[in-house]
N, C-alpha and C positions, 0 to 999 in steps of 0.2 A: 806694379800691383798685379797679382793673379787672382781673378775672381771666378767662382763657380756658382751656378744656380742649380739647386736641387729642388725638384717638384714632384709631388705625389698626385696622381690622377685616378679618378674613379668615375666611370660613365661620362667621360669627356669633361669633367669638372675638376679643377685644381682644388685639392683638399688642404694641402700644406705646401709651403715653400720656405726656402732658406737660402741666403747668400753667404758663401764662405770666402773670406779674403785671406791671402797669404802674400806677405812681402819679404819672405826669406830668400836667401840666395840658393835654395835647393834646386835640384833639377826639375824639369817640367813633370817628369814621371812621378817623382816623389810628391810634388805638389798636388797632382791629380789624385794619388792614392790617399794622401792626408785629407784632402777635401772630401773624398768619398767616405772616409772614416768619420769625419765630423758630421756629414749629412746623415749617415746611418745612426750615429749616436744621438743626434738631435731628434730624429724620428723614431728612435727606439726600434731599429731594425737590425737584423743580422746582415753581415756584409754580403753583397751579391757576388756571384762568380762571373768573371769576365769570360763570356763565351766568344768564339771566333767572330761571330756576327757583331757583337758589341765592340770588339777591338777594331774591326774594319770600319764600322760606322763612326767610331770615335776618331780614328785616324783621318777619315775623309772630311768630317763635318764638325769636329770638336764637340760632339754631343752624341748621346746614346740613350736608349731606353732599356731598363732592366725589367723584364716580365717575370712571371711566376717561375719559369724554368731556370732563372738565374739565382733564385733563393732556395735555401734548404728548407726553411720554415714556410708555412702558409702565410700569405699576405692578404690584407684586407682591402687592397686597392688593385687597380688594373696594371699600373706600371709606375716605376720611378724614373723620371727623366733627369739626366745629369748633363749639364751644359756649361762649357767654358765661355764666359761672357767677356772676359778681358785678360789679356796677357801682356806682360811688359816686353 
């Protein structure tokens, strides 16, 4: 099972969260992108841009934060945290 936890924070308070599960035989990269799509759909957000800092942080820690500079549209929160919590 592959599980990702998506969380929206404003002023150090979690406003929303969702857990996305994926048990397909897809590659890890595809699972990550599908999970991010589902998180953004659930929160009604545009898809964030993966900046180099996001990629490095995600490769090291299996988590990253998307701030305003990753989004084309204005956001009503401080950041979206994207965290892999379980991998098979």
